[in-house]
C-alpha positions in Angstrom: 0.0 0.0 0.0 2.9 2.3 0.7 4.3 1.8 -2.8 0.9 2.7 -4.3 0.8 5.9 -2.2 4.3 6.8 -3.2 3.4 6.3 -6.9 0.3 8.5 -6.5 2.4 11.3 -4.9 5.1 11.0 -7.5 2.6 10.9 -10.3 0.8 14.1 -9.1 4.1 15.9 -8.5 5.4 15.0 -11.9 2.2 15.9 -13.7 2.3 19.4 -12.2 6.0 19.9 -12.8 6.0 18.7 -16.4 3.0 20.6 -17.8 5.1 23.7 -18.1 7.2 23.2 -21.2 10.8 24.5 -20.8 13.2 25.7 -23.4 15.7 23.1 -22.2 13.2 20.3 -22.9 12.6 21.6 -26.5 16.4 21.8 -27.0 16.8 18.2 -25.8 14.1 17.1 -28.3 15.9 18.9 -31.1 19.2 17.4 -30.2 17.8 13.8 -30.3 15.4 14.3 -33.3 17.3 14.2 -36.6 16.4 15.9 -39.9 15.4 12.5 -41.3 13.9 10.4 -38.5 13.0 7.4 -40.8 15.6 5.2 -39.2 14.6 1.5 -39.4 16.0 0.6 -36.0 14.2 3.3 -34.0 11.0 3.1 -36.1 10.7 -0.6 -35.7 11.6 -0.5 -32.0 8.9 2.2 -31.5 6.3 0.0 -33.1 7.1 -3.1 -31.0 5.3 -1.6 -28.1 1.7 -2.3 -29.3 2.6 -5.9 -30.5 4.5 -7.0 -27.4 1.9 -5.4 -25.0 -0.8 -7.6 -26.6 1.5 -10.6 -27.1 2.5 -11.0 -23.5 -0.9 -11.7 -21.9 -1.9 -13.8 -25.0 1.2 -15.9 -24.6 0.6 -16.3 -20.8 -3.0 -17.4 -21.5 -2.0 -19.8 -24.3 0.7 -21.4 -22.0 -2.0 -21.7 -19.3 -4.3 -23.5 -21.6 -1.6 -25.8 -23.1 -0.2 -26.8 -19.7 -3.5 -26.5 -17.8 -1.6 -24.1 -15.5 -3.8 -21.8 -13.3 -0.9 -19.5 -12.4 -0.2 -18.7 -16.0 -3.9 -17.9 -16.6 -3.8 -15.6 -13.5 -0.7 -13.8 -14.9 -2.4 -13.4 -18.2 -5.4 -11.7 -16.5 -3.2 -9.5 -14.3 -1.0 -8.4 -17.3 -4.1 -7.7 -19.5 -5.7 -5.7 -16.7 -2.5 -3.6 -16.2 -2.4 -2.8 -20.0 -6.1 -2.0 -20.1 -5.8 0.3 -17.1 -2.7 1.9 -18.6 -4.5 2.5 -21.9 -7.5 4.1 -20.2 -5.3 6.3 -18.0 -3.2 7.4 -20.9 -6.2 8.3 -23.0 -7.8 10.2 -20.2 -4.6 12.2 -19.6 -4.2 13.0 -23.3 -7.7 14.5 -23.4 -7.3 16.4 -20.1 -3.9 17.9 -20.7 -4.4 18.3 -24.5 -0.7 19.0 -25.3 -0.1 19.4 -29.0 2.5 17.3 -30.8 5.8 19.2 -30.8 5.9 19.6 -34.6 2.5 21.3 -34.5 3.8 24.0 -32.1 7.4 24.4 -33.0 9.6 24.6 -36.1 12.7 22.5 -36.5 11.0 19.2 -35.4 10.9 16.4 -37.9 8.3 13.7 -37.3 8.4 10.3 -38.9 4.6 10.7 -39.6 1.9 13.3 -38.8 -0.5 12.3 -36.0 -3.8 14.0 -35.0 -4.0 12.9 -31.3 -2.4 14.6 -28.3 1.2 14.1 -27.1 1.0 13.9 -23.3 1.7 11.3 -22.1 3.4 8.9 -24.7 1.1 6.0 -25.3 3.8 3.8 -26.8 6.0 4.4 -23.7 3.3 3.8 -21.2 2.3 0.5 -22.9 5.9 -0.6 -22.9 6.5 0.2 -19.2 3.1 -1.4 -18.2 4.2 -4.6 -20.0 7.8 -4.5 -18.6 6.7 -3.8 -15.0 4.0 -6.5 -15.2 6.6 -9.1 -16.4 9.1 -8.1 -13.8 6.5 -8.3 -11.0 5.1 -11.6 -12.3 8.4 -13.4 -12.7 10.5 -11.7 -10.0 13.6 -12.6 -12.1 16.4 -10.1 -12.7 17.3 -11.6 -16.0 13.7 -10.9 -17.2 13.5 -7.4 -15.6 16.8 -6.1 -17.1 16.0 -6.8 -20.8 12.4 -5.8 -20.6 13.1 -2.4 -18.9 16.0 -1.8 -21.4 13.4 -2.4 -24.2 10.8 -0.1 -22.7 13.4 2.6 -22.2 14.4 2.2 -25.8 10.8 2.6 -26.9 10.6 5.8 -24.9 13.8 7.2 -26.5 12.6 6.2 -29.9 9.4 8.3 -29.4 11.6 11.4 -29.0 13.9 10.4 -31.8 11.0 10.2 -34.3 9.8 13.6 -33.2 6.5 12.5 -31.8 7.0 13.5 -28.1 8.7 15.9 -25.7 10.9 14.2 -23.1 8.3 14.9 -20.4 5.7 13.0 -22.5 7.9 10.0 -22.3 8.7 10.4 -18.6 5.0 10.6 -17.7 4.3 7.6 -20.0 6.8 5.6 -18.1 5.2 6.6 -14.8 1.6 5.9 -16.0 2.6 2.4 -17.3 4.6 1.5 -14.2 1.9 2.8 -11.9 -0.8 0.8 -13.8 1.2 -2.4 -13.4 1.7 -1.8 -9.7 -1.9 -1.0 -9.0 -3.1 -4.2 -10.8 -0.4 -6.3 -9.1 -1.6 -5.0 -5.7 -5.3 -5.6 -6.6 -4.6 -9.1 -7.8 -2.8 -9.9 -4.5 -5.7 -8.5 -2.5 -8.2 -10.6 -4.5 -6.1 -13.7 -3.9 -6.1 -13.1 -0.2 -9.8 -12.7 -0.1 -10.3 -15.9 -2.0 -8.0 -17.8 0.3 -9.8 -16.3 3.4 -13.2 -17.4 2.0 -11.9 -20.9 1.3 -10.6 -21.2 4.8 -14.0 -20.1 6.2 -15.8 -22.7 4.2 -13.5 -25.4 5.5 
């Protein structure tokens, strides 16, 4: 519960602090974003977010069916819930803050494509971090956590590289995704405790 409270405080503080766009942030974006952002490596990495975010819970569920493993099915449900919560939270924030894409507001920003939705927070980044955090919490293995967080950080960087987001969009996306995973992890543990308590009462 303390972790959830800390995440809420951090989230609120960061939201208030990052809404004001600074010159240094714009300069950082311009340094990272090249004149021609159509780089296959960063473009492909950026696009992996939506596929892996869907693929992880599907893979867990398929493994649960194949091996008749209840734990895998529970991990599938928890991961899917984290990603759904993240998607809803990200969409809500985008429509509340309504920050324009950087290339719609400033010159000298070169996007890989023109998008019509809002920038804050980064949806690709939030999905990647929701997936990475869910996997890390579900497996509790460092050799899973290190590569998945490296991947999610790479997705965040790629969103700046292709000119779609300010750094603060990416930072908030990481917080929203991580927070969604922690909330669903905590909720799943509470649900498991209640089920166990009911079973004991029946016995």
